[in-house]
N, C-alpha and C positions, 0 to 999 in steps of 0.2 A: 654692594653693587648687584643689581638684578638685571638679567638679560632675558628677553623673550626670543627664542630661536626656533625657527621651523626647519625641520630636517626629516628625511626619510630614514635616517640612521641615528641611533643613540650616540651621544658624545662620549659615553663611558666615563662620566664624571660622577664621583660619589654624591655630590651635592645637587645633581640635576633632578628636577621633578618632572616626570613624564605626564603629558596630557595627550591622549589619543585624539586626533582630529577625525571626526566621523565623516563618512562620505556625504555628499549633497543628497538631500532627501526628496523623495516623491513616491507616493504609493502607486503601484502598478494599476490600481483601479480607481485612482483619484478622479473626482469630478472636475469640471472645468474651473470652478471657483477655487477648489483646493490646489489644483496644479498651478494656477496663476500666481499663487503666493509661495509655492514651494521653491526651494533654493535650486534644485537641479533644473526644473523647467524654466525658471527665470533666467538662469545662465544660458540655457540652450537658446531661448528667444533672443537674448541680448547678442549672443555670438552669431546667430543666424542673420540678424539684421545688418551685420557688417557686409554680408554678401547679397542680401535681399532686404532692402530697406523697409519694405512694407510687411515683412513677415510678422504674423501674430498667431497666438494660440487660439484655435477655434474648435468648435465641436467636431468639425470634419477631420482635422489633423491631430486631435488630442491623443487618440489611441496610438498613433505612430510615434509621437513625441515621447509618450510615456514608455513605450517599448524600447526606444533608443536609450532613454535615461536608465531603464532597468538593465539593459544589456551591458552598459558600461559601468553599472553598479555605482552611479553617482560620482565617478572619478572626474574631477574638474577638467583635466586635460582631455580625457575621453569625450566629455560633453562638447568641449570646444572643437575638437577635431571632427566630430560627427556633424556639428552645426556648420562647419566650414564647407560641407558638401551640399548644403541646401540650394545653392545657386545653380547646381548642375544635375541634381538627381532627385527623384521623388522620395518622400520621406520613407515610404515602405521599402524602397530599394536600398536606402541607407541602412535601415534596420536589418534587412535580410543579409546585406554584405557584412555587417558587424557580426551577426550570428554565425556566419560562415568562417570568418577569419579576422583577427585583430589587425592584420596587415593592411586592411582597407583604411584604417584610421591614420591618415597622413595628410600633411598640408605643405605647401611650398613657401611657408613664411620665411622671410630673410632676416627678420628682426628678432629671432630667437636662436639659440644654439641648435646645431643640427640634431643633437641628441633629444631635443624636445619637439621635433617636427613630426614625429610619428610615434605611435605606441610601441611599435617594434624597436625603434631607436632607443626609446626610454628603457625598455626591458633589456635590450642588448647591452646598453651601457652598464646597467646594474649587473648583468650576467657576467661580463668580463672582469668585474671587480671581485668575483667570488673565487674561492679556491676550488680545485677539482672535486674535493669531497663535498663541498657545499653545493656545487653545481649538480652533482649526482643526486643528492637528497631533494633538491628543488625540482629537477625534471621528473624524478620518480614520484614526487608528491602529486603530479598531474594525474595519476591513475585513480585517485580518490574522487568520489562524487559527494557533494554536500558536506565536505570537511571530514576530519578524522581525529581520533583521540591518540593519546600517547602510546597506549598499548598497540594500536594498529600501526603507528609509525615504527615501532620497534620490530613488530612481527613481519610487516609487509616490505618495508624498504630499509630496514636495519639502520634507522636514523638515530645516531648517538645524541644524547641530551645536549651536548655542547653545540652540535651542528644545528639543532632545532632552535636553540637560543640565538645563535648568530643570525639565522634567517628571520626570526621574529624581530631582533634588534634592527635589522636592515629593512623592516617593513615589507618583506617578501612573503612572509607568512603572518597571519594574525592569530593571536592567542585569545580565545574567547573563554574567560574564566567562568566557572559556575559556583553557585553558593555552596555546593557540597565539597568544594576543593578540587573537583575534577574540572575538566574543560576540554575544548576542542580547538584544533588548528583549522584555519580556513585560508584559501588563496583566492585572490581576485580572479574573476572569470577570464578577463582578458590576459592576465599573466598566466593563467592555467593553459590557455590556448598556446601561448609562446612556449611554455615548459613542455607541453605535449609534443610540439614540433621537435624540440630538442631530444625528447625521449625517443621519438621515432628515428631521428638522425643518429642517435647512439646505438640503435638496434636492440634496445632493451625492452620494448613494449611487451612482446610475447611473454618473456620470463616474469616481468613485474605483474602483468595481468594474471598470470597463473598463480603467483603468490597471493595476490589480492583476492582472487576467486576462492582459493582454498581457505584462506583465513576467514572470509565473511560467511561462507557456507558452513564452516565449522562453528562460527559464532552463532549462526541461525540454528543449526542442529542442536547445539548445547541447550537451547531454550525450548526444544520440542516437547519434552515431557511436561514442563511447566505451562506451556501453551495449551496442551491437551488436557491437563488436569487442574491442579489447584490454583495456579497463579497466571491465568491468561492475560489479565489486565497488566500486571507488573512485567511479565515477560515481553508483551507486545510494546510496552512503554520503553523497555531497554533497546528494542530493535528499531523503534521509530527514528531516533537521531541518525542512524546509519542505514535507513531504508533504501536510499539511492545507491549506497554501496552494495547492499544485499541484492538489489535488483540487477545491478551490473554483474555481480558474481554469478547469479542464476543465469543471466544471459550468456555469460562466458562459458559456463559449464554446459548449458544446453546447446549452444552453437558449436562447441568443440566435441560434443558427445562424450563428456567426462562421466563415465559410468559410476565410479566410486563416489565422487563428489555429489552427484545428483541423488544417488541412493541414500547417502547420509542425510541430505537436507530435504528430501521430498515431503516427509510427514510434517516437519516443522513449517515449511512454506505453505502447505495446504492448510494447516491449522491457523497460521497467521492470516492468510487471506480470508478464511472463514470468519475469524473473530473480528477482523477490521472491515468486514463487508466489502472486500475487494473482489467482487464477483467477476467483473470484466477482466481485470488484470490476472486473476487466477486462471480463467479460461484461456487467455492469450498466452500466458507464460507456460502453462502445461502443454498447450498445443505446440508451441515452439519445441519443447523438450521431446514430445512424441515424434515430431517430424525429424528431429536431429538423430534420435536413437534409431529410428527406422533406417536412416541413411548409414549410420555406423554399422548396423547389423547386416546391411547389404554388402559390406566389404569384408575381406578376410580378417579374422581376429587372431590374436596371439595364440590362444589355446581354447580348449573346450570350456574350461571354467569361466573364462572371460565371456564367451558366447552365452553361457547359461546366465551369468550375472546380467548381461544386456537384455536377454529375453525376459527374465523376471522383473527387471526394472521397467521394461516397456509394457509388460502386462499391467503393472501397478499404475503407471502413468496413463495408459489407455483407460483404465477404469475411472481414475480421478477425473480425467478430462471428459469422459463420457458423462459423468455425473454433472459436470458444469453445463452440459448441453440441455439438461432438464429445464433450466430457466429460459432457454431459447425456444422451447417447444419443438426441438428437433428430435422427435421421438423415434423415428425410424433410424436415423443416423446414430442416435444414442444406443438403440438396441443392437445395431450392427457392430458398433465399437465395443460394447460390453461383451458380446459373444466372442469377439476376437481376443479380448482380455482373458476370458474364461479359458478358451482353448490354449492360448499361449502360456497362461499360468499353469494349467494342468499338465502340459507336456514338459515344462521346464522346472517344475517344482516351485513356481512362484505362487505361494499360497495366498499372499495378500492380493495379488491381481485376480486370481481365480475367485476368491471369496467376495471381494468388493465388486468384481464384474458381475457376479450372480445377483448381488443386491441391486446394482444399477440396471441390469436387465429387467428385474422385477418392476422397478420404477417406470421403465419405458413401456412395458406391457400393460401396466396399470393405466397409463395415459392413453394407450391404444385400445382401451376397454376390454382387455383380456384380464379381468380382475381375479378370477380364480387361479389362473396360471401365475399371476403376480404373487398372490398369497402363498402359493406352494413354493415359489422361489425364495421368498423372504424366510419361510420356515427352513428351507434348505440352506440359506445363508447362516442361520443360527447353528444348524448341525455342522456345517463346515467350520465355523469358529470353534465350536466345542471339540471337534476332531483335531484341529491344527494347533490350538493354544498350548497343549502340553509340550509340543516340540518347538513352539515359537513363542515362549512366554514374554520375550522382549518386544513383541509387535504391538505397538500402540494402535496401529491402524485396525488390527483385528478387534481390539476392545471397542474401538469407535464404531465399526460396522456392526458388531454385536448389539450395541445400543441402538443404532440407527434402524436395524431390522425390527426391533421391538416397537419403536415409535411408528413405523409404517404399518405394521400389523394392527396397531390400534385403529388406524383409519380404515384398513381393509375390513376389520371386524365390524366397524360401524356401518360400512356399506352393505354388509350382508345381514344387518339387524342383530348382530351378536353383541349387545350392549355390555353385558357382563364381561365377555371376553375382551372387549375393547378396553375396558377399565383395567382388567387384569394385566394386559400387555403393558399398559402405561405404568402401572405400579411396579412391574418387573423392570421396566426401563429406568425408572427413578431409583430403584434399589441398586441396579448396576452402576449408575452414575455416582451415587453416593458411596458405594463400596470402593470404587476406583478413585474417588476424589476428583471426578471430572466436573468442574463447576459449571462450565457452559452447558454440558449435557444435563446436569441437574436442573439448571434454570429452565431449559426447554421442556424437560420432563414435567416439572412443576406446572408450567404454563399449560401444556397439553393436558395434564391430568385435571387441572381446574376447568379447562374448556370442555373436557369430556363430561365432567360432572354437571356443568351447566347444561350441556346438551341432554343429559339424562334427568334434568330438572332436580338434581340433588344439590340444592343451593347450600345446605349446611356443610357439606364436604367440599364444595367448590371454593368457598371463600378463603379458607386458610392456605390452600395451594396457590391461588392467584395472588394473594397478598405477599406470600413468601417469594413468589416468582418476581414480583415487582421490586421487592427489597433487594433480592439477589441481582436482578438486572441493573439496578442503579449502582450497586456496589461494584459490579464488573464493568459498568459502562456499556452494557449491551442493550442499546436503546430499542432495537427491533423487537426483542422479546418483551421489553417493558410495554411497548405499544400493543402487542398481541394480548398481553395479560390485562391491560386496561380495557381492551375491547370485551374480554370475558367478564370482567367486573361490571362493565356497563350493561351487558345483557342480563347479568344476574340481578342488578338493581332494577332494571325495567321489569323483569319477571316478578320481582317482589313488590312492585308498585311504588318504588322509591324513585320517582321520575326526576326529581331535582338532582339527586346523585347521578342518575344515569346520564342526564344532559351534561353535567360537569365532567364526567369521565369520558364521554364521547368527544367533548371539546378538547380535552387533553390528548386523546387518541388522534384527533385530526391534526393538532399542532405538531405532534411527533412525526406523523406521516409527512407533513409539509416540510419540516426541518430535515428529514432524512431523504427528501426528494423521491418519495415512493408514490407515483401517481395513481397506481391501482388501489393501494391502501387508502390514499387520500380520498379517492372517489367513493370507496366503500364506506369510509367514515362519514363523509358528507351525506350519502344516501341514508345511513342509519340515523343521522340527526334529523333529516327531512321526515323520515317515517315517524319518528317519535314526536316531532312538532306537529305533524298531521294528526297523530293520535290524540294530542293534547288540544287540538283546535287552535293552535297558535299560527294564524295565517301570515302575519308579517315575517315571522321567523322562517316559515316555509318558503316564502318568496325570496328572502335574503339568501338562504342556504341553497335554494334550487338553482340560483343564477349560475354558479360555477359549473354545475352539472350540465 
């Protein structure tokens, strides 16, 4: 005898064969045609027609319907309860209400049991069937964002294996296995809202958030050396599954002014944001940390050592955040913040803030056309690094700034016509990167060295550096540097008279700029293509490529 049984809980029979029923599907960015045949949107339309007979999926309401289906994550009852509101509320209002609280999802149906008339009733029914220990693990699991693995469950919420198994068997947690044998736990977003309310009611949020924050910032910090040196791609890949947890941990530490935790994680978070091109997020997150530590230092602290730790941390955070202002063109604000970092670092013994602040001040002055002063400050940065490294050998940030100062002096030397000096600085930067095993820095050094040789019309020396840079960029997944190196090879090919290769490389350069959503670089690549087509007398191509400009 074979029986097909649907249940949210395992029957605990040895002979049962489990088949997970996936949620109803619809892509958040589906087209109208795709949504019309998707299971989630079809159920929504059918359910909505019970309260509004002429309801149809249209280009106008498509985005709101997709958002609703996404918010309930394809849960059939959630879709039905949301659709039941169509007769009395705009679709956008329904979506906003669901995002705010699962309590909104309720209906006055009399032909179903009371426990199925709202999402809260469904969750409350299951909740009351749990033991006290199971309830604790479930409500504390709401602290995670984007799921969590077994190690985090042990460290953050002290979840015993048997309790996790029970919650998975009851379909309150989902176990997402991986081919490696590892896996992650996930919780439905609507259930997570319910569990979070229970977490607050139990008065446990602050303690669990602290445990969560410490765990994930330590997890991030443990990968700092690999991010900055030989394995940035692998280290960032390890962080990516828990990126939302890391973000929440950083936000917790920043908002709470947690000095030790921020100090531990600052370098790794900065490196991660750099490697993953998270420019805006890095600027915002370090800005939040700066504001929080300012507030913390304005209050009485436990002892002088804590005050010094806070001042040193603030100096470093100020310098890093000021460097992010470079891309915004906020040169005066950048200079002012860098000066503050220098002063605070010098008075508190915060050598990282003082040194990096000096480097950033030079960048700001360079943009303000104070080029000689900038060059002097970059050379001073190198002297500070050499003076402080013997007493701070563990500082990866000092190594990083040492390399950065050399790369900037390359551009400064070019500006003043010191072409030999420019190349010498770049060779030194490459040697520094290779000696320390800093692969990202090695990549940028190779690219800059090749571009410098192209500028000096030394094509023989330029080619190996640029080709090596492209190979390393592809190995690391660092596409921005791949794009820059392709541009250098294209210029080299054009100077050599190999116009076919130059056109091909410029097309690749344009494609990368478009994929990376870099409008300035995209325009630059288009302009280079137009100039070369003009040079070759290719009028149709000139017209075609000029149109986007």
